[in-house]
C-alpha positions in Angstrom: -68.2 60.9 181.7 -67.7 57.4 180.3 -69.2 58.3 176.9 -67.1 61.4 176.8 -63.8 59.5 177.5 -64.8 56.7 175.1 -65.2 59.1 172.2 -62.2 61.2 173.2 -60.5 63.2 170.5 -58.4 66.3 170.1 -61.4 68.6 170.1 -63.0 66.8 173.1 -59.7 66.7 174.9 -59.3 70.5 174.3 -62.7 71.1 175.8 -61.5 69.7 179.2 -60.0 73.1 179.9 -63.4 74.6 180.6 -64.0 72.0 183.3 -61.2 73.7 185.3 -63.4 76.8 185.7 -65.9 74.7 187.7 -63.6 74.6 190.7 -62.5 78.2 190.5 -65.4 79.7 192.4 -65.5 77.0 195.1 -61.7 77.2 195.5 -61.6 81.0 195.7 -63.6 81.1 198.9 -61.0 79.1 200.8 -58.6 81.9 200.1 -60.6 84.0 202.6 -59.5 81.9 205.5 -57.6 84.9 206.8 -60.7 87.0 206.6 -63.4 84.7 208.0 -63.4 81.9 210.5 -63.3 78.2 209.5 -66.7 77.6 211.1 -68.4 80.3 209.1 -66.9 79.0 205.8 -67.9 75.4 206.6 -71.5 76.4 207.4 -71.8 78.5 204.3 -70.3 75.9 202.0 -72.4 72.9 203.3 -75.7 74.7 203.6 -75.6 77.0 200.6 -72.7 76.8 198.2 -72.4 73.1 197.8 -76.1 72.4 196.9 -76.1 75.2 194.3 -72.9 73.8 192.8 -74.4 70.4 192.5 -77.6 71.8 190.8 -75.6 74.0 188.4 -73.0 71.4 187.3 -75.4 68.5 187.2 -77.7 70.5 185.0 -74.8 71.4 182.7 -73.7 67.8 182.6 -77.3 66.7 181.6 -77.4 69.3 178.9 -74.0 68.3 177.5 -74.9 64.5 177.6 -77.9 65.2 175.3 -75.9 67.4 172.9 -72.7 65.5 172.5 -72.7 66.0 168.7 -73.5 69.7 168.9 -70.8 72.2 167.9 -68.5 73.1 170.7 -69.6 76.1 172.7 -67.4 77.4 175.5 -70.3 78.6 177.7 -72.6 75.5 178.2 -74.4 77.1 181.1 -75.7 79.9 178.9 -77.1 77.6 176.3 -78.7 75.3 178.8 -80.8 78.1 180.3 -84.4 78.5 179.0 -84.8 81.7 176.9 -87.5 83.1 179.2 -85.1 83.4 182.2 -81.9 84.0 180.3 -82.0 87.7 181.3 -82.2 86.8 184.9 -79.2 84.5 184.4 -77.2 87.5 183.0 -77.9 89.5 186.1 -76.9 86.6 188.3 -73.7 86.1 186.3 -72.8 89.8 186.9 -73.3 89.4 190.6 -71.3 86.2 190.6 -68.5 88.0 188.8 -68.5 90.7 191.5 -68.3 88.1 194.3 -65.5 86.2 192.5 -63.6 89.4 191.9 -63.9 90.3 195.5 -62.5 87.0 196.6 -59.6 87.4 194.2 -58.9 90.9 195.4 -58.9 89.9 199.1 -56.7 86.8 198.3 -54.3 89.0 196.4 -54.0 91.4 199.4 -53.2 88.5 201.7 -50.6 87.1 199.3 -48.9 90.5 198.8 -48.9 91.0 202.6 -47.1 87.7 203.1 -44.6 88.6 200.3 -43.8 91.9 202.0 -43.0 90.0 205.2 -40.7 87.7 203.2 -39.0 90.7 201.5 -40.2 89.5 198.0 -42.3 92.5 196.9 -41.7 96.3 196.7 -42.9 98.4 199.6 -46.6 99.3 199.5 -49.0 100.8 202.0 -50.8 98.1 204.0 -53.9 99.1 205.9 -55.2 96.6 208.5 -58.9 96.8 208.7 -59.3 94.7 211.8 -57.5 94.7 215.1 -58.7 91.1 215.8 -57.7 89.3 212.6 -54.2 89.8 211.2 -55.2 88.7 207.7 -57.8 91.4 207.0 -55.8 93.9 205.1 -56.3 96.5 202.4 -53.6 97.6 200.0 -54.5 100.7 198.0 -51.6 100.4 195.6 -52.4 96.8 194.7 -56.1 97.7 194.3 -55.3 100.2 191.6 -52.9 97.8 190.0 -55.5 95.1 189.9 -57.9 97.5 188.2 -55.4 98.4 185.5 -54.5 94.7 184.9 -58.2 93.7 184.7 -59.0 96.4 182.1 -55.8 95.5 180.2 -56.7 91.8 180.0 -60.3 92.5 179.1 -59.5 94.9 176.4 -56.5 92.9 175.1 -58.2 89.5 174.9 -61.8 90.7 174.5 -63.2 87.2 174.3 -64.6 85.0 177.1 -62.9 81.9 175.7 -59.4 83.4 175.8 -59.9 84.8 179.3 -61.2 81.4 180.4 -58.2 79.6 179.0 -55.9 81.9 180.9 -57.9 81.4 184.1 -57.8 77.6 183.6 -54.0 77.6 183.3 -53.8 79.7 186.4 -56.0 77.2 188.4 -54.3 74.0 187.3 -50.8 75.6 187.8 -51.7 76.6 191.3 -53.1 73.1 192.0 -49.9 71.4 190.7 -47.6 73.6 192.7 -49.8 73.0 195.8 -49.6 69.2 195.3 -45.8 69.2 195.0 -45.4 71.3 198.1 -48.0 69.1 200.0 -46.0 66.0 199.2 -42.9 67.7 200.8 -45.0 68.5 203.8 -46.1 64.9 204.1 -42.5 63.6 203.9 -40.7 66.3 205.9 -43.2 68.0 208.3 -45.6 65.1 209.0 -42.6 62.7 208.8 -44.5 60.0 206.9 -42.8 57.5 204.7 -41.5 58.4 201.2 -44.0 55.8 199.8 -47.0 57.7 201.1 -45.7 61.0 199.9 -44.9 59.5 196.4 -48.4 58.0 196.2 -50.0 61.3 197.0 -47.9 63.1 194.4 -48.5 60.5 191.7 -52.2 60.2 192.2 -53.1 63.9 192.3 -50.2 65.0 190.1 -51.3 62.7 187.3 -54.8 64.3 187.2 -53.4 67.8 187.3 -50.8 67.1 184.7 -53.5 65.8 182.4 -55.4 69.1 182.7 -52.2 71.0 182.4 -51.6 69.4 179.0 -55.1 70.6 177.9 -54.2 74.2 178.9 -50.9 73.9 177.0 -53.0 73.0 173.9 -54.9 76.3 174.4 -51.7 78.3 174.9 -52.1 80.3 171.8 -55.8 81.0 172.6 -55.3 83.4 175.5 -53.3 81.3 178.0 -50.1 83.0 176.9 -51.2 86.2 178.7 -51.0 84.4 182.0 -47.4 83.3 181.3 -46.4 86.9 180.4 -48.0 88.2 183.6 -46.4 85.5 185.7 -43.0 86.2 184.2 -43.4 89.9 184.9 -44.4 89.3 188.5 -41.7 86.7 189.0 -39.1 89.1 187.7 -40.2 91.9 190.0 -40.3 89.7 193.0 -36.9 88.1 192.2 -35.2 91.4 191.6 -36.6 93.0 194.8 -35.6 90.0 196.9 -32.2 89.8 195.4 -31.5 93.5 195.8 -32.9 93.5 199.4 -30.8 90.6 200.4 -27.6 91.9 198.8 -28.2 95.3 200.5 -28.7 93.7 203.9 -25.6 91.5 203.5 -23.6 94.5 202.6 -24.8 96.3 205.7 -23.9 93.3 207.9 -20.4 92.9 206.2 -19.5 96.5 206.4 -20.9 97.5 209.8 -18.2 98.5 212.2 -17.9 97.5 215.8 -18.7 99.7 218.8 -14.9 99.8 219.6 -14.2 101.5 216.3 -16.5 104.4 217.2 -15.6 104.6 220.9 -12.0 103.6 221.1 -10.4 104.4 217.8 -12.3 107.6 217.1 -10.2 109.8 219.5 -7.1 108.7 217.6 -8.8 109.7 214.3 -9.4 113.2 215.6 -13.2 112.8 215.9 -14.7 115.5 218.0 -18.0 115.6 219.9 -20.4 118.5 219.2 -23.3 119.7 221.4 -26.8 118.2 220.7 -28.5 114.9 220.1 -28.1 112.8 217.0 -30.8 110.3 216.0 -29.4 107.6 213.6 -32.1 105.5 211.9 -30.9 102.0 210.9 -32.3 98.5 210.2 -29.6 96.6 212.1 -29.8 96.3 215.8 -26.1 95.5 216.6 -23.0 97.4 215.7 -22.6 100.7 213.9 -24.3 101.0 210.4 -22.1 101.4 207.4 -23.5 104.7 206.3 -22.7 106.3 209.7 -19.1 105.1 209.7 -18.9 106.5 206.2 -20.1 109.8 207.5 -17.6 109.8 210.4 -14.8 108.9 208.1 -15.4 111.9 205.9 -16.6 114.3 208.6 -15.0 113.4 211.9 -17.6 114.7 214.3 -20.7 113.5 216.0 -23.0 114.7 218.7 -22.4 114.4 222.4 -25.5 112.1 222.7 -26.1 109.5 220.0 -29.2 107.4 219.7 -29.4 104.5 217.2 -33.2 104.0 216.5 -34.6 100.9 214.8 -38.3 100.2 214.0 -39.5 96.6 214.3 -43.0 95.4 213.5 -44.5 92.5 215.5 -47.6 90.5 214.5 -49.9 91.9 217.2 -52.6 94.7 216.7 -51.2 97.1 219.3 -48.1 97.5 221.5 -48.8 99.2 224.8 -46.7 102.2 225.5 -45.1 100.6 228.5 -43.8 97.7 226.2 -42.9 99.7 223.1 -39.3 100.8 223.7 -36.3 98.6 224.2 -33.3 100.7 225.5 -29.7 99.8 225.8 -26.2 101.2 225.7 -23.6 101.1 223.0 -20.2 101.0 224.6 -19.3 102.4 228.0 -21.7 104.7 229.7 -19.2 107.6 229.5 -19.7 107.7 225.7 -23.4 108.6 226.0 -24.4 106.4 223.1 -27.7 104.6 223.3 -29.7 102.1 221.2 -33.5 102.2 221.0 -35.7 99.6 219.3 -39.2 100.8 218.7 -41.8 98.0 218.5 -45.1 98.6 217.0 -48.1 96.5 216.0 -49.9 96.4 212.6 -52.6 98.8 213.8 -50.3 101.2 215.6 -49.5 104.7 214.2 -46.4 105.3 216.2 -44.4 106.6 213.2 -46.9 109.5 212.7 -46.8 111.1 216.1 -45.5 114.6 216.5 -44.1 113.9 219.9 -41.9 111.0 218.9 -38.7 112.7 219.8 -40.0 113.5 223.3 -41.0 109.9 223.8 -37.6 108.6 222.9 -35.8 111.1 225.2 -38.2 110.4 228.0 -37.6 106.7 227.6 -33.8 107.2 227.7 -34.2 109.1 230.9 -36.2 106.3 232.4 -33.6 103.8 231.1 -30.8 105.7 232.9 -32.8 105.8 236.1 -33.6 102.1 236.0 -30.1 101.1 235.0 -28.5 102.0 238.3 -30.4 99.1 239.9 -29.6 96.7 237.1 -26.1 95.3 237.6 -26.4 92.9 234.6 -26.8 95.7 232.1 -23.9 97.6 233.7 -21.5 94.7 233.3 -22.5 93.5 229.8 -20.3 94.7 226.9 -22.9 96.6 224.8 -25.5 96.9 227.5 -28.5 94.7 227.8 -31.8 96.0 226.3 -34.4 97.0 228.9 -38.1 97.4 228.3 -39.1 100.9 229.4 -42.4 102.7 229.5 -43.5 102.8 233.1 -42.5 105.8 235.1 -40.0 105.2 237.8 -41.7 104.6 241.2 -39.1 106.7 242.9 -39.6 109.6 240.5 -36.0 109.5 239.3 -36.8 109.8 235.6 -37.0 113.1 233.6 -40.0 115.2 234.3 -41.7 116.6 231.1 -42.8 120.2 231.0 -45.6 120.9 228.4 -45.8 124.7 228.6 -43.2 125.7 226.0 -44.2 126.6 222.4 -42.4 127.8 219.4 -43.7 129.4 216.2 -41.6 129.8 213.1 -38.5 131.9 213.8 -39.0 132.5 217.5 -40.0 130.7 220.7 -41.3 131.7 224.1 -41.0 129.9 227.4 -43.5 130.2 230.2 -41.0 128.7 232.6 -39.6 130.8 235.4 -36.2 129.2 235.1 -35.8 129.3 231.3 -32.7 127.7 229.9 -30.6 129.6 227.4 -30.6 127.9 224.0 -27.8 127.8 221.6 -27.8 129.2 218.0 -27.9 125.7 216.7 -31.3 125.0 218.5 -32.6 128.3 217.1 -31.6 127.3 213.6 -33.5 124.0 214.0 -36.6 125.8 215.3 -36.5 128.3 212.5 -36.4 125.5 209.9 -39.3 123.6 211.3 -43.0 124.1 210.4 -44.3 127.7 210.7 -47.5 126.6 212.5 -47.6 126.8 216.2 -46.4 123.6 217.7 -45.9 122.4 221.3 -42.3 121.5 222.3 -41.8 119.4 225.5 -38.9 120.3 227.7 -37.5 118.2 230.5 -36.2 118.9 233.9 -34.6 116.9 236.6 -36.6 115.6 239.6 -36.1 117.1 243.0 -33.0 116.1 244.9 -33.4 112.5 246.0 -30.9 110.7 248.3 -31.6 107.5 246.3 -30.3 109.0 243.0 -26.6 108.6 242.4 -24.5 111.6 241.4 -23.4 109.9 238.2 -27.1 109.3 237.2 -28.0 112.9 237.9 -25.1 114.1 235.8 -26.1 111.9 232.9 -29.7 113.0 233.0 -28.6 116.7 233.1 -26.3 116.1 230.2 -29.2 114.6 228.2 -31.3 117.7 229.0 -28.5 120.0 227.9 -28.0 118.1 224.7 -31.7 118.4 223.9 -31.6 122.1 224.4 -28.6 122.4 222.1 -30.5 120.9 219.2 -31.4 117.6 217.5 -30.3 116.2 214.2 -31.6 113.1 212.3 -29.4 110.9 210.2 -30.9 108.8 207.4 -28.9 106.5 205.2 -29.6 106.7 201.4 -28.1 103.6 199.6 -27.2 103.6 195.9 -26.6 100.1 194.5 -24.0 99.7 191.8 -23.0 96.5 190.0 -19.4 95.4 190.2 -17.4 95.5 186.9 -17.4 92.2 185.2 -20.8 91.0 186.5 -23.0 88.9 184.3 -26.1 90.2 182.5 -28.6 88.6 184.9 -27.1 90.3 187.9 -27.0 93.7 186.1 -30.6 93.2 185.0 -31.9 92.4 188.5 -30.1 95.3 190.1 -31.3 97.7 187.5 -34.9 96.6 188.2 -34.4 96.9 191.9 -33.0 100.4 191.7 -36.0 101.4 189.5 -38.5 99.9 192.0 -36.7 101.4 195.0 -36.9 104.9 193.6 -40.5 104.6 192.6 -42.1 102.7 195.5 -43.0 104.0 198.9 -40.4 105.2 201.3 -39.3 102.7 204.1 -41.0 103.0 207.4 -39.5 105.8 209.4 -40.5 108.4 211.9 -42.3 111.1 210.1 -42.6 114.9 210.7 -38.9 115.4 210.9 -37.9 119.0 210.6 -36.1 119.5 207.3 -33.5 121.8 208.8 -32.5 119.0 211.2 -32.4 116.2 208.6 -29.1 114.9 207.4 -29.2 112.3 204.6 -26.0 110.3 204.1 -25.6 108.8 200.7 -23.5 105.7 200.2 -22.7 103.6 197.1 -23.1 99.8 197.7 -21.0 97.9 195.2 -22.7 94.5 194.7 
């Protein structure tokens, strides 16, 4: 090392870029911390990886020290191998490339998963492969994207030296960013002195800036590809985050209060129609803007309204008795409810066919529990209650599973069949033609503990279900305000393109098309 630095020159300084590749393999395995335990990584590194790294890099250093005056060759390891075992080295290199690629792929999955949680990446399908470790994920869309990018880089650069220069710039850039963030952690989170944080930043930052200057010298030799890829990724993430935040801010600013729907709607001539309306929204307070837009243009809504929100929590599974949070919107006479569906990262709650029955059954349980909960009765918008356990007194709705419908007709095996409305028949005719079980509900037997008002509300819920169900989904269309600058227009344009071409937002699936109402609304940003 001393001889190398003593005779340093432009060509020797440029060759420092290849040294960065030495730390790439050992650094990549620490990106698997979300997939393996710390103990397993420590044992593997100390007993196996570290000795092999010492042998490999010490052998290369010995070879280079004896051939300082030789012409520069990017791959010193290949030249240092004896000719008799060079073929074995090629096979081992291919296996090492596969291992390194797998580490890069799993690290990319973890990073994309974190970006999704922060709202910085378009919606993709995330498959959790373990119910014990949250970090073990598989993202099919990103896997295909990595394959396309790998082939594009290999075909476009088609030289190991150029690909190595791009990889070196990626490594040292990541190190420099980590050092800067770590200095902030030392000063702000660990609450150490500014002097200690500055010493850490100067010591490690000086070394990394030196290597960064080498990578800049090799910018035209392949490193530019990383800058292009980084700029593209940054633009996508920035546009998605900007559009998502603006859309959410618009929803918060334009949502209406509960009083607008309950108190002012009679003066606006709003009428109530028979049936149940499910309104899917991301906000958990107030009335979403798209529904108020719908009411303003079509002054009518169902006799029972249910605002449904899906919220993911960082646990593998949510037990059915802890999944639903129920509450009221406004006074109990308005028959407007709010339901928050909580699900874990391994749950498939959105794919169930009986989702509607579960919600209605949970509302019936909420109504029966609410009569003994004075706090929820006196709160303005109703306190949310966790439901899922059947009422011990048997005051909740009783499901009946012996009703089927198929295509354009349905038959009931109940002795006391309830007459359905034409609206319900229309919804059933528009559903799937295959035979499908439909759960109906009935009231429990007369109980002296059940209040008359509770029994009337449960009966009204059953009647509304028999009259038909409609699902309201909001479809937002972002538009840029006149006079906006080019950057804002550019980001919104990219967001609109990504929003139309990425996966749909998480929503309850298997919704009958005849019962689906999509409300479009233009968001002027």
